N, C-alpha and C positions, 0 to 999 in steps of 0.2 A: 892474410892478415897484414895490415898496413905497417909500414915502418914509422917509428915515432919521430924521426927526424924530418920526414916528409910532411908531417901534420903542422904546418907553419902557424895556423890559427890557435893551436893549443899553446905554443910557445909565446904567441902574442897575448893570450889570456893570462898566462903565468907572469909574463913580464909586467903586464898592467897590475895584476894583484900585488906583485912584489913592490912596484913604484908606489902604489896607493899605501901599502903598509909602511914604506920607508918614509913617505911624507907625513903620515900620521905620527910616526914616532918622533920625527924631527920637529913637528909642530908642538907636540907634548913637551919635548925638552926645551924648546925655546920659551913656551909659555911658563914653564916651571922656573926657568932661569930669570925671567923678566919679573915674575911675581916675587921672587926671593930678593931682588935687588930693590924693589920699589918700596918706599916708606908706607907703613900702614896709614890709611886715610879714614877718618870718621865719616860715616855716611850722614849722620845727623849731628850738627854741632850742639854741644850742650849749653843751654842757656839757664841762668839762675831763674827759679820761680819762686813766687810767694804763696804760702799756704795759710789761710785764715781758718781758724776753728772757733766756733761760738758754743759755749755751754749753755744748755737750756734746763732750767729746773722744772720739776713737775708742777710747781706753783705758779709758773710764769703764764702770762696770757698768750704767748706765742705758742707754747706747747699745747695749750687747750685748743687753739685754732688749727693747729696742724692735725692733731688727732681727731 
């Protein structure tokens, strides 16, 4: 049976996994802190718009042409 301390590649893999996990947690914390400090920005600026509605009677010529 091999001794665990002599398996250097196992320790290298564990260290790599630990560093990746640490980097992921750090990046998440930094992203969360930066998002909290930034002011909310509207993606689409609101512009006033005009809406025109035209009423059509059943007796009008436009209604009979449309139908």
